[in-house]
Biopython code that builds the backbone (N, CA, C, O; Angstrom):
import numpy as np
from Bio.PDB.StructureBuilder import StructureBuilder

atoms = [
    (1, "UNK", "N", (11.977, 2.885, -19.508)),
    (1, "UNK", "CA", (13.311, 2.637, -19.007)),
    (1, "UNK", "C", (13.339, 1.274, -18.326)),
    (1, "UNK", "O", (12.463, 0.943, -17.527)),
    (2, "UNK", "N", (14.326, 0.518, -18.645)),
    (2, "UNK", "CA", (14.488, -0.813, -18.064)),
    (2, "UNK", "C", (15.653, -0.770, -17.081)),
    (2, "UNK", "O", (16.766, -0.393, -17.448)),
    (3, "UNK", "N", (15.401, -1.151, -15.851)),
    (3, "UNK", "CA", (16.415, -1.111, -14.804)),
    (3, "UNK", "C", (17.144, -2.439, -14.761)),
    (3, "UNK", "O", (16.523, -3.493, -14.631)),
    (4, "UNK", "N", (18.456, -2.387, -14.871)),
    (4, "UNK", "CA", (19.292, -3.585, -14.820)),
    (4, "UNK", "C", (20.121, -3.563, -13.542)),
    (4, "UNK", "O", (21.078, -2.797, -13.423)),
    (5, "UNK", "N", (19.749, -4.398, -12.603)),
    (5, "UNK", "CA", (20.495, -4.560, -11.363)),
    (5, "UNK", "C", (20.716, -6.048, -11.131)),
    (5, "UNK", "O", (19.852, -6.863, -11.455)),
    (6, "UNK", "N", (21.867, -6.406, -10.570)),
    (6, "UNK", "CA", (22.062, -7.824, -10.254)),
    (6, "UNK", "C", (21.072, -8.250, -9.176)),
    (6, "UNK", "O", (20.611, -7.434, -8.378)),
    (7, "UNK", "N", (20.759, -9.526, -9.166)),
    (7, "UNK", "CA", (19.804, -10.014, -8.182)),
    (7, "UNK", "C", (20.486, -10.121, -6.828)),
    (7, "UNK", "O", (21.364, -10.959, -6.621)),
    (8, "UNK", "N", (20.070, -9.260, -5.912)),
    (8, "UNK", "CA", (20.630, -9.231, -4.555)),
    (8, "UNK", "C", (19.505, -8.986, -3.569)),
    (8, "UNK", "O", (18.387, -8.626, -3.938)),
    (9, "UNK", "N", (19.835, -9.190, -2.315)),
    (9, "UNK", "CA", (18.863, -8.943, -1.265)),
    (9, "UNK", "C", (18.725, -7.456, -0.969)),
    (9, "UNK", "O", (17.622, -6.962, -0.731)),
    (10, "UNK", "N", (19.859, -6.739, -0.986)),
    (10, "UNK", "CA", (19.865, -5.303, -0.703)),
    (10, "UNK", "C", (20.761, -4.577, -1.688)),
    (10, "UNK", "O", (21.769, -5.114, -2.149)),
    (11, "UNK", "N", (20.376, -3.335, -2.007)),
    (11, "UNK", "CA", (21.156, -2.480, -2.894)),
    (11, "UNK", "C", (21.483, -1.181, -2.170)),
    (11, "UNK", "O", (20.657, -0.653, -1.426)),
    (12, "UNK", "N", (22.680, -0.674, -2.388)),
    (12, "UNK", "CA", (23.062, 0.612, -1.835)),
    (12, "UNK", "C", (22.435, 1.734, -2.644)),
    (12, "UNK", "O", (21.994, 1.530, -3.775)),
    (13, "UNK", "N", (22.400, 2.920, -2.053)),
    (13, "UNK", "CA", (21.778, 4.056, -2.734)),
    (13, "UNK", "C", (22.534, 4.419, -4.005)),
    (13, "UNK", "O", (21.925, 4.864, -4.977)),
    (14, "UNK", "N", (23.846, 4.236, -4.012)),
    (14, "UNK", "CA", (24.645, 4.528, -5.200)),
    (14, "UNK", "C", (24.286, 3.614, -6.362)),
    (14, "UNK", "O", (24.182, 4.058, -7.505)),
    (15, "UNK", "N", (24.098, 2.335, -6.059)),
    (15, "UNK", "CA", (23.706, 1.373, -7.096)),
    (15, "UNK", "C", (22.346, 1.726, -7.691)),
    (15, "UNK", "O", (22.143, 1.676, -8.904)),
    (16, "UNK", "N", (21.428, 2.080, -6.808)),
    (16, "UNK", "CA", (20.068, 2.394, -7.245)),
    (16, "UNK", "C", (20.073, 3.671, -8.081)),
    (16, "UNK", "O", (19.457, 3.721, -9.145)),
    (17, "UNK", "N", (20.757, 4.685, -7.607)),
    (17, "UNK", "CA", (20.813, 5.958, -8.333)),
    (17, "UNK", "C", (21.449, 5.767, -9.708)),
    (17, "UNK", "O", (20.979, 6.334, -10.694)),
    (18, "UNK", "N", (22.505, 4.977, -9.774)),
    (18, "UNK", "CA", (23.174, 4.724, -11.048)),
    (18, "UNK", "C", (22.251, 3.967, -12.004)),
    (18, "UNK", "O", (22.233, 4.256, -13.200)),
    (19, "UNK", "N", (21.488, 3.006, -11.492)),
    (19, "UNK", "CA", (20.567, 2.233, -12.331)),
    (19, "UNK", "C", (19.500, 3.135, -12.956)),
    (19, "UNK", "O", (19.076, 2.903, -14.087)),
    (20, "UNK", "N", (19.068, 4.163, -12.219)),
    (20, "UNK", "CA", (18.052, 5.085, -12.722)),
    (20, "UNK", "C", (18.658, 6.304, -13.413)),
    (20, "UNK", "O", (17.932, 7.136, -13.957)),
    (21, "UNK", "N", (19.971, 6.409, -13.394)),
    (21, "UNK", "CA", (20.689, 7.568, -13.968)),
    (21, "UNK", "C", (20.241, 8.885, -13.342)),
    (21, "UNK", "O", (19.983, 9.869, -14.035)),
    (22, "UNK", "N", (20.156, 8.874, -12.016)),
    (22, "UNK", "CA", (19.802, 10.082, -11.262)),
    (22, "UNK", "C", (20.805, 10.252, -10.124)),
    (22, "UNK", "O", (21.627, 9.369, -9.873)),
    (23, "UNK", "N", (20.732, 11.388, -9.440)),
    (23, "UNK", "CA", (21.596, 11.643, -8.292)),
    (23, "UNK", "C", (21.068, 10.926, -7.047)),
    (23, "UNK", "O", (19.877, 10.637, -6.931)),
    (24, "UNK", "N", (21.985, 10.649, -6.125)),
    (24, "UNK", "CA", (21.590, 10.037, -4.851)),
    (24, "UNK", "C", (20.567, 10.909, -4.130)),
    (24, "UNK", "O", (19.662, 10.401, -3.468)),
    (25, "UNK", "N", (20.717, 12.221, -4.265)),
    (25, "UNK", "CA", (19.825, 13.139, -3.557)),
    (25, "UNK", "C", (18.374, 12.988, -4.033)),
    (25, "UNK", "O", (17.448, 13.154, -3.239)),
    (26, "UNK", "N", (18.169, 12.680, -5.299)),
    (26, "UNK", "CA", (16.803, 12.485, -5.792)),
    (26, "UNK", "C", (16.184, 11.236, -5.169)),
    (26, "UNK", "O", (15.003, 11.234, -4.823)),
    (27, "UNK", "N", (16.969, 10.187, -5.028)),
    (27, "UNK", "CA", (16.466, 8.962, -4.393)),
    (27, "UNK", "C", (16.099, 9.257, -2.938)),
    (27, "UNK", "O", (15.046, 8.828, -2.466)),
    (28, "UNK", "N", (16.964, 9.988, -2.224)),
    (28, "UNK", "CA", (16.657, 10.360, -0.832)),
    (28, "UNK", "C", (15.409, 11.232, -0.761)),
    (28, "UNK", "O", (14.589, 11.070, 0.143)),
    (29, "UNK", "N", (15.260, 12.153, -1.706)),
    (29, "UNK", "CA", (14.083, 13.030, -1.747)),
    (29, "UNK", "C", (12.814, 12.214, -1.958)),
    (29, "UNK", "O", (11.822, 12.411, -1.256)),
    (30, "UNK", "N", (12.843, 11.299, -2.922)),
    (30, "UNK", "CA", (11.676, 10.455, -3.167)),
    (30, "UNK", "C", (11.358, 9.591, -1.954)),
    (30, "UNK", "O", (10.191, 9.328, -1.662)),
    (31, "UNK", "N", (12.392, 9.150, -1.251)),
    (31, "UNK", "CA", (12.164, 8.357, -0.038)),
    (31, "UNK", "C", (11.366, 9.163, 0.980)),
    (31, "UNK", "O", (10.477, 8.623, 1.638)),
    (32, "UNK", "N", (11.677, 10.454, 1.114)),
    (32, "UNK", "CA", (10.954, 11.312, 2.067)),
    (32, "UNK", "C", (9.540, 11.620, 1.585)),
    (32, "UNK", "O", (8.615, 11.725, 2.390)),
    (33, "UNK", "N", (9.374, 11.765, 0.278)),
    (33, "UNK", "CA", (8.087, 12.166, -0.280)),
    (33, "UNK", "C", (7.082, 11.018, -0.400)),
    (33, "UNK", "O", (5.882, 11.223, -0.218)),
    (34, "UNK", "N", (7.562, 9.831, -0.701)),
    (34, "UNK", "CA", (6.669, 8.696, -0.954)),
    (34, "UNK", "C", (6.847, 7.661, 0.160)),
    (34, "UNK", "O", (7.939, 7.132, 0.368)),
    (35, "UNK", "N", (5.754, 7.386, 0.868)),
    (35, "UNK", "CA", (5.844, 6.461, 1.993)),
    (35, "UNK", "C", (5.903, 4.990, 1.586)),
    (35, "UNK", "O", (6.025, 4.127, 2.455)),
    (36, "UNK", "N", (5.820, 4.680, 0.297)),
    (36, "UNK", "CA", (5.947, 3.284, -0.132)),
    (36, "UNK", "C", (7.420, 2.861, -0.213)),
    (36, "UNK", "O", (7.717, 1.675, -0.358)),
    (37, "UNK", "N", (8.331, 3.818, -0.121)),
    (37, "UNK", "CA", (9.761, 3.509, -0.153)),
    (37, "UNK", "C", (10.267, 3.542, 1.285)),
    (37, "UNK", "O", (10.286, 4.589, 1.931)),
    (38, "UNK", "N", (10.673, 2.386, 1.763)),
    (38, "UNK", "CA", (11.143, 2.280, 3.143)),
    (38, "UNK", "C", (12.443, 1.472, 3.191)),
    (38, "UNK", "O", (12.427, 0.300, 3.568)),
    (39, "UNK", "N", (13.558, 2.083, 2.814)),
    (39, "UNK", "CA", (14.807, 1.325, 2.860)),
    (39, "UNK", "C", (15.240, 1.065, 4.304)),
    (39, "UNK", "O", (14.948, 1.845, 5.210)),
    (40, "UNK", "N", (15.922, -0.019, 4.485)),
    (40, "UNK", "CA", (16.482, -0.312, 5.797)),
    (40, "UNK", "C", (17.754, 0.507, 5.947)),
    (40, "UNK", "O", (18.412, 0.827, 4.957)),
    (41, "UNK", "N", (18.100, 0.844, 7.179)),
    (41, "UNK", "CA", (19.328, 1.598, 7.427)),
    (41, "UNK", "C", (20.186, 0.804, 8.393)),
    (41, "UNK", "O", (19.693, 0.247, 9.374)),
    (42, "UNK", "N", (21.496, 0.760, 8.098)),
    (42, "UNK", "CA", (22.402, 0.063, 9.002)),
    (42, "UNK", "C", (22.827, 1.012, 10.118)),
    (42, "UNK", "O", (22.333, 2.136, 10.202)),
    (43, "UNK", "N", (23.738, 0.562, 10.971)),
    (43, "UNK", "CA", (24.171, 1.367, 12.118)),
    (43, "UNK", "C", (24.786, 2.698, 11.705)),
    (43, "UNK", "O", (24.675, 3.687, 12.430)),
    (44, "UNK", "N", (25.430, 2.726, 10.552)),
    (44, "UNK", "CA", (26.042, 3.965, 10.067)),
    (44, "UNK", "C", (25.015, 4.884, 9.415)),
    (44, "UNK", "O", (25.325, 6.041, 9.131)),
    (45, "UNK", "N", (23.810, 4.401, 9.174)),
    (45, "UNK", "CA", (22.778, 5.207, 8.537)),
    (45, "UNK", "C", (22.716, 5.030, 7.034)),
    (45, "UNK", "O", (21.961, 5.729, 6.359)),
    (46, "UNK", "N", (23.507, 4.094, 6.496)),
    (46, "UNK", "CA", (23.473, 3.830, 5.054)),
    (46, "UNK", "C", (22.163, 3.153, 4.690)),
    (46, "UNK", "O", (21.710, 2.234, 5.374)),
    (47, "UNK", "N", (21.564, 3.616, 3.612)),
    (47, "UNK", "CA", (20.304, 3.049, 3.153)),
    (47, "UNK", "C", (20.560, 1.763, 2.376)),
    (47, "UNK", "O", (21.481, 1.686, 1.564)),
    (48, "UNK", "N", (19.738, 0.763, 2.635)),
    (48, "UNK", "CA", (19.792, -0.508, 1.912)),
    (48, "UNK", "C", (18.397, -0.770, 1.349)),
    (48, "UNK", "O", (17.443, -1.011, 2.088)),
    (49, "UNK", "N", (18.307, -0.717, 0.031)),
    (49, "UNK", "CA", (17.025, -0.864, -0.647)),
    (49, "UNK", "C", (16.785, -2.325, -1.016)),
    (49, "UNK", "O", (17.679, -3.003, -1.522)),
    (50, "UNK", "N", (15.579, -2.797, -0.759)),
    (50, "UNK", "CA", (15.189, -4.163, -1.129)),
    (50, "UNK", "C", (14.726, -4.151, -2.584)),
    (50, "UNK", "O", (14.462, -3.084, -3.138)),
    (51, "UNK", "N", (14.625, -5.327, -3.211)),
    (51, "UNK", "CA", (14.069, -5.372, -4.575)),
    (51, "UNK", "C", (12.666, -4.762, -4.650)),
    (51, "UNK", "O", (12.299, -4.187, -5.675)),
    (52, "UNK", "N", (11.885, -4.880, -3.585)),
    (52, "UNK", "CA", (10.559, -4.252, -3.554)),
    (52, "UNK", "C", (10.651, -2.732, -3.589)),
    (52, "UNK", "O", (9.870, -2.070, -4.273)),
    (53, "UNK", "N", (11.616, -2.182, -2.845)),
    (53, "UNK", "CA", (11.837, -0.738, -2.889)),
    (53, "UNK", "C", (12.228, -0.288, -4.286)),
    (53, "UNK", "O", (11.783, 0.759, -4.757)),
    (54, "UNK", "N", (13.066, -1.084, -4.951)),
    (54, "UNK", "CA", (13.509, -0.737, -6.303)),
    (54, "UNK", "C", (12.321, -0.755, -7.269)),
    (54, "UNK", "O", (12.228, 0.102, -8.148)),
    (55, "UNK", "N", (11.416, -1.720, -7.114)),
    (55, "UNK", "CA", (10.222, -1.761, -7.968)),
    (55, "UNK", "C", (9.351, -0.531, -7.731)),
    (55, "UNK", "O", (8.812, 0.046, -8.675)),
    (56, "UNK", "N", (9.216, -0.133, -6.464)),
    (56, "UNK", "CA", (8.439, 1.067, -6.158)),
    (56, "UNK", "C", (9.108, 2.310, -6.727)),
    (56, "UNK", "O", (8.433, 3.199, -7.247)),
    (57, "UNK", "N", (10.431, 2.375, -6.630)),
    (57, "UNK", "CA", (11.156, 3.500, -7.222)),
    (57, "UNK", "C", (10.988, 3.518, -8.736)),
    (57, "UNK", "O", (10.878, 4.585, -9.340)),
    (58, "UNK", "N", (10.968, 2.341, -9.344)),
    (58, "UNK", "CA", (10.778, 2.252, -10.790)),
    (58, "UNK", "C", (9.403, 2.783, -11.177)),
    (58, "UNK", "O", (9.263, 3.466, -12.192)),
    (59, "UNK", "N", (8.393, 2.473, -10.376)),
    (59, "UNK", "CA", (7.046, 2.982, -10.626)),
    (59, "UNK", "C", (7.010, 4.499, -10.470)),
    (59, "UNK", "O", (6.422, 5.194, -11.299)),
    (60, "UNK", "N", (7.626, 5.009, -9.426)),
    (60, "UNK", "CA", (7.674, 6.460, -9.209)),
    (60, "UNK", "C", (8.422, 7.136, -10.349)),
    (60, "UNK", "O", (7.986, 8.173, -10.851)),
    (61, "UNK", "N", (9.541, 6.558, -10.760)),
    (61, "UNK", "CA", (10.310, 7.105, -11.880)),
    (61, "UNK", "C", (9.439, 7.159, -13.134)),
    (61, "UNK", "O", (9.425, 8.160, -13.851)),
    (62, "UNK", "N", (8.721, 6.085, -13.383)),
    (62, "UNK", "CA", (7.841, 6.018, -14.548)),
    (62, "UNK", "C", (6.788, 7.123, -14.503)),
    (62, "UNK", "O", (6.560, 7.810, -15.498)),
    (63, "UNK", "N", (6.152, 7.290, -13.352)),
    (63, "UNK", "CA", (5.098, 8.295, -13.235)),
    (63, "UNK", "C", (5.642, 9.712, -13.377)),
    (63, "UNK", "O", (5.072, 10.534, -14.094)),
    (64, "UNK", "N", (6.746, 9.990, -12.692)),
    (64, "UNK", "CA", (7.259, 11.361, -12.636)),
    (64, "UNK", "C", (8.080, 11.716, -13.873)),
    (64, "UNK", "O", (7.860, 12.763, -14.483)),
    (65, "UNK", "N", (9.004, 10.868, -14.240)),
    (65, "UNK", "CA", (9.936, 11.201, -15.318)),
    (65, "UNK", "C", (9.409, 10.850, -16.704)),
    (65, "UNK", "O", (9.614, 11.607, -17.652)),
    (66, "UNK", "N", (8.736, 9.718, -16.831)),
    (66, "UNK", "CA", (8.290, 9.274, -18.148)),
    (66, "UNK", "C", (6.893, 9.774, -18.507)),
    (66, "UNK", "O", (6.639, 10.144, -19.654)),
    (67, "UNK", "N", (5.996, 9.784, -17.538)),
    (67, "UNK", "CA", (4.623, 10.213, -17.831)),
    (67, "UNK", "C", (4.375, 11.670, -17.466)),
    (67, "UNK", "O", (3.330, 12.219, -17.815)),
    (68, "UNK", "N", (5.314, 12.307, -16.769)),
    (68, "UNK", "CA", (5.217, 13.739, -16.485)),
    (68, "UNK", "C", (4.301, 14.115, -15.340)),
    (68, "UNK", "O", (3.819, 15.247, -15.295)),
    (69, "UNK", "N", (4.044, 13.206, -14.415)),
    (69, "UNK", "CA", (3.223, 13.525, -13.257)),
    (69, "UNK", "C", (3.988, 14.486, -12.346)),
    (69, "UNK", "O", (5.216, 14.441, -12.276)),
    (70, "UNK", "N", (3.259, 15.348, -11.656)),
    (70, "UNK", "CA", (3.873, 16.122, -10.570)),
    (70, "UNK", "C", (4.012, 15.185, -9.382)),
    (70, "UNK", "O", (3.435, 14.098, -9.379)),
    (71, "UNK", "N", (4.769, 15.593, -8.379)),
    (71, "UNK", "CA", (4.912, 14.739, -7.194)),
    (71, "UNK", "C", (3.564, 14.528, -6.517)),
    (71, "UNK", "O", (3.234, 13.414, -6.109)),
    (72, "UNK", "N", (2.785, 15.604, -6.400)),
    (72, "UNK", "CA", (1.459, 15.466, -5.787)),
    (72, "UNK", "C", (0.556, 14.566, -6.635)),
    (72, "UNK", "O", (-0.212, 13.769, -6.096)),
    (73, "UNK", "N", (0.649, 14.695, -7.951)),
    (73, "UNK", "CA", (-0.142, 13.846, -8.836)),
    (73, "UNK", "C", (0.255, 12.390, -8.719)),
    (73, "UNK", "O", (-0.602, 11.507, -8.723)),
    (74, "UNK", "N", (1.557, 12.131, -8.615)),
    (74, "UNK", "CA", (2.035, 10.756, -8.466)),
    (74, "UNK", "C", (1.582, 10.174, -7.129)),
    (74, "UNK", "O", (1.187, 9.011, -7.057)),
    (75, "UNK", "N", (1.641, 10.988, -6.066)),
    (75, "UNK", "CA", (1.187, 10.520, -4.749)),
    (75, "UNK", "C", (-0.298, 10.170, -4.787)),
    (75, "UNK", "O", (-0.725, 9.142, -4.262)),
    (76, "UNK", "N", (-1.071, 11.049, -5.420)),
    (76, "UNK", "CA", (-2.512, 10.821, -5.519)),
    (76, "UNK", "C", (-2.793, 9.563, -6.329)),
    (76, "UNK", "O", (-3.636, 8.751, -5.948)),
    (77, "UNK", "N", (-2.092, 9.401, -7.444)),
    (77, "UNK", "CA", (-2.270, 8.220, -8.292)),
    (77, "UNK", "C", (-1.950, 6.946, -7.515)),
    (77, "UNK", "O", (-2.700, 5.972, -7.581)),
    (78, "UNK", "N", (-0.844, 6.953, -6.784)),
    (78, "UNK", "CA", (-0.456, 5.771, -6.012)),
    (78, "UNK", "C", (-1.459, 5.472, -4.909)),
    (78, "UNK", "O", (-1.746, 4.310, -4.620)),
    (79, "UNK", "N", (-1.989, 6.520, -4.294)),
    (79, "UNK", "CA", (-2.951, 6.328, -3.206)),
    (79, "UNK", "C", (-4.268, 5.755, -3.739)),
    (79, "UNK", "O", (-4.845, 4.852, -3.134)),
    (80, "UNK", "N", (-4.737, 6.281, -4.868)),
    (80, "UNK", "CA", (-6.008, 5.825, -5.436)),
    (80, "UNK", "C", (-5.914, 4.436, -6.053)),
    (80, "UNK", "O", (-6.876, 3.670, -6.008)),
    (81, "UNK", "N", (-4.775, 4.113, -6.621)),
    (81, "UNK", "CA", (-4.597, 2.833, -7.310)),
    (81, "UNK", "C", (-3.567, 1.976, -6.593)),
    (81, "UNK", "O", (-2.688, 1.394, -7.228)),
    (82, "UNK", "N", (-3.672, 1.900, -5.300)),
    (82, "UNK", "CA", (-2.640, 1.277, -4.473)),
    (82, "UNK", "C", (-2.185, -0.087, -4.991)),
    (82, "UNK", "O", (-0.989, -0.296, -5.195)),
    (83, "UNK", "N", (-3.096, -0.999, -5.203)),
    (83, "UNK", "CA", (-2.712, -2.353, -5.601)),
    (83, "UNK", "C", (-2.655, -2.500, -7.118)),
    (83, "UNK", "O", (-1.787, -3.199, -7.642)),
    (84, "UNK", "N", (-3.558, -1.856, -7.812)),
    (84, "UNK", "CA", (-3.612, -1.997, -9.267)),
    (84, "UNK", "C", (-2.414, -1.382, -9.960)),
    (84, "UNK", "O", (-1.919, -1.942, -10.938)),
    (85, "UNK", "N", (-1.933, -0.244, -9.479)),
    (85, "UNK", "CA", (-0.855, 0.457, -10.186)),
    (85, "UNK", "C", (0.422, -0.360, -10.196)),
    (85, "UNK", "O", (1.111, -0.412, -11.214)),
    (86, "UNK", "N", (0.748, -0.994, -9.092)),
    (86, "UNK", "CA", (1.983, -1.776, -9.026)),
    (86, "UNK", "C", (1.861, -3.026, -9.885)),
    (86, "UNK", "O", (2.782, -3.348, -10.636)),
    (87, "UNK", "N", (0.747, -3.733, -9.789)),
    (87, "UNK", "CA", (0.606, -4.959, -10.579)),
    (87, "UNK", "C", (0.506, -4.645, -12.063)),
    (87, "UNK", "O", (1.098, -5.350, -12.881)),
    (88, "UNK", "N", (-0.234, -3.597, -12.428)),
    (88, "UNK", "CA", (-0.327, -3.214, -13.841)),
    (88, "UNK", "C", (1.026, -2.796, -14.375)),
    (88, "UNK", "O", (1.395, -3.148, -15.496)),
    (89, "UNK", "N", (1.765, -2.048, -13.578)),
    (89, "UNK", "CA", (3.085, -1.589, -13.999)),
    (89, "UNK", "C", (4.020, -2.772, -14.226)),
    (89, "UNK", "O", (4.766, -2.791, -15.206)),
    (90, "UNK", "N", (3.987, -3.758, -13.329)),
    (90, "UNK", "CA", (4.825, -4.948, -13.488)),
    (90, "UNK", "C", (4.440, -5.723, -14.747)),
    (90, "UNK", "O", (5.314, -6.217, -15.459)),
    (91, "UNK", "N", (3.163, -5.831, -15.022)),
    (91, "UNK", "CA", (2.708, -6.534, -16.221)),
    (91, "UNK", "C", (3.188, -5.806, -17.468)),
    (91, "UNK", "O", (3.659, -6.436, -18.416)),
    (92, "UNK", "N", (3.071, -4.484, -17.471)),
    (92, "UNK", "CA", (3.511, -3.703, -18.626)),
    (92, "UNK", "C", (5.010, -3.874, -18.843)),
    (92, "UNK", "O", (5.455, -4.042, -19.979)),
    (93, "UNK", "N", (5.787, -3.833, -17.775)),
    (93, "UNK", "CA", (7.249, -3.994, -17.894)),
    (93, "UNK", "C", (7.608, -5.381, -18.432)),
    (93, "UNK", "O", (8.512, -5.511, -19.258)),
    (94, "UNK", "N", (6.904, -6.413, -17.967)),
    (94, "UNK", "CA", (7.173, -7.764, -18.461)),
    (94, "UNK", "C", (6.828, -7.879, -19.938)),
    (94, "UNK", "O", (7.566, -8.489, -20.712)),
    (95, "UNK", "N", (5.706, -7.290, -20.322)),
    (95, "UNK", "CA", (5.313, -7.321, -21.734)),
    (95, "UNK", "C", (6.304, -6.552, -22.606)),
    (95, "UNK", "O", (6.584, -6.962, -23.733)),
    (96, "UNK", "N", (6.834, -5.445, -22.096)),
    (96, "UNK", "CA", (7.848, -4.706, -22.848)),
    (96, "UNK", "C", (9.100, -5.553, -23.041)),
    (96, "UNK", "O", (9.711, -5.534, -24.109)),
    (97, "UNK", "N", (9.480, -6.296, -22.002)),
    (97, "UNK", "CA", (10.632, -7.189, -22.107)),
    (97, "UNK", "C", (10.407, -8.284, -23.129)),
    (97, "UNK", "O", (11.306, -8.618, -23.900)),
    (98, "UNK", "N", (9.203, -8.843, -23.137)),
    (98, "UNK", "CA", (8.855, -9.877, -24.116)),
    (98, "UNK", "C", (8.899, -9.299, -25.528)),
    (98, "UNK", "O", (9.392, -9.942, -26.455)),
    (99, "UNK", "N", (8.382, -8.084, -25.683)),
    (99, "UNK", "CA", (8.394, -7.427, -26.990)),
    (99, "UNK", "C", (9.824, -7.257, -27.491)),
    (99, "UNK", "O", (10.110, -7.514, -28.660)),
    (100, "UNK", "N", (10.713, -6.828, -26.616)),
    (100, "UNK", "CA", (12.120, -6.645, -27.000)),
    (100, "UNK", "C", (12.727, -7.967, -27.456)),
    (100, "UNK", "O", (13.422, -8.021, -28.471)),
    (101, "UNK", "N", (12.464, -9.027, -26.703)),
    (101, "UNK", "CA", (13.005, -10.343, -27.070)),
    (101, "UNK", "C", (12.437, -10.838, -28.391)),
    (101, "UNK", "O", (13.157, -11.411, -29.208)),
    (102, "UNK", "N", (11.132, -10.614, -28.601)),
    (102, "UNK", "CA", (10.527, -11.040, -29.868)),
    (102, "UNK", "C", (11.091, -10.252, -31.049)),
    (102, "UNK", "O", (11.295, -10.810, -32.127)),
    (103, "UNK", "N", (11.342, -8.961, -30.851)),
    (103, "UNK", "CA", (11.938, -8.167, -31.927)),
    (103, "UNK", "C", (13.359, -8.625, -32.236)),
    (103, "UNK", "O", (13.783, -8.608, -33.392)),
    (104, "UNK", "N", (14.088, -9.032, -31.213)),
    (104, "UNK", "CA", (15.434, -9.579, -31.434)),
    (104, "UNK", "C", (15.349, -10.865, -32.238)),
    (104, "UNK", "O", (16.125, -11.064, -33.173)),
    (105, "UNK", "N", (14.415, -11.741, -31.884)),
    (105, "UNK", "CA", (14.217, -12.986, -32.625)),
    (105, "UNK", "C", (13.837, -12.710, -34.082)),
    (105, "UNK", "O", (14.323, -13.371, -35.000)),
    (106, "UNK", "N", (12.974, -11.739, -34.271)),
    (106, "UNK", "CA", (12.549, -11.378, -35.637)),
    (106, "UNK", "C", (13.749, -10.913, -36.463)),
    (106, "UNK", "O", (13.871, -11.267, -37.636)),
    (107, "UNK", "N", (14.627, -10.126, -35.859)),
    (107, "UNK", "CA", (15.805, -9.634, -36.573)),
    (107, "UNK", "C", (16.760, -10.762, -36.956)),
    (107, "UNK", "O", (17.436, -10.682, -37.981)),
    (108, "UNK", "N", (16.816, -11.809, -36.139)),
    (108, "UNK", "CA", (17.708, -12.936, -36.420)),
    (108, "UNK", "C", (17.162, -13.865, -37.506)),
    (108, "UNK", "O", (17.911, -14.653, -38.083)),
    (109, "UNK", "N", (15.873, -13.776, -37.783)),
    (109, "UNK", "CA", (15.265, -14.657, -38.804)),
    (109, "UNK", "C", (15.482, -14.153, -40.196)),
    (109, "UNK", "O", (15.034, -14.780, -41.157)),
]
sb = StructureBuilder()
sb.init_structure("model")
sb.init_model(0)
sb.init_chain("A")
sb.init_seg("    ")
for serial, (resi, resn, name, xyz) in enumerate(atoms, 1):
    if name == "N":
        sb.init_residue(resn, " ", resi, " ")
    sb.init_atom(name, np.array(xyz, "f"), 0.0, 1.0, " ", f" {name:<3s}", serial, name[0])
structure = sb.get_structure()
């Protein structure tokens, strides 16, 4: 799944949930379950997610929804591969984007 969000400093929970095609409650649940997600909250208590939070949510989404990890399995995976999992995931996503662009170019030739 490729997440398309405009480049901003902060995203609301509605924007993030819509980008992942999930309910706001799932994003709030993941925030409580995974300590790598730490959105800022304004005076009203509205969550504001940074691009880093969105990348972490994308990794969690990938592990839980796409690869079928349980929540405990995803937590364990993130804990054991703290630095490698995020960098590897970003590399894989970039390569997938390059693949899509190359396939588009191939179709135009």
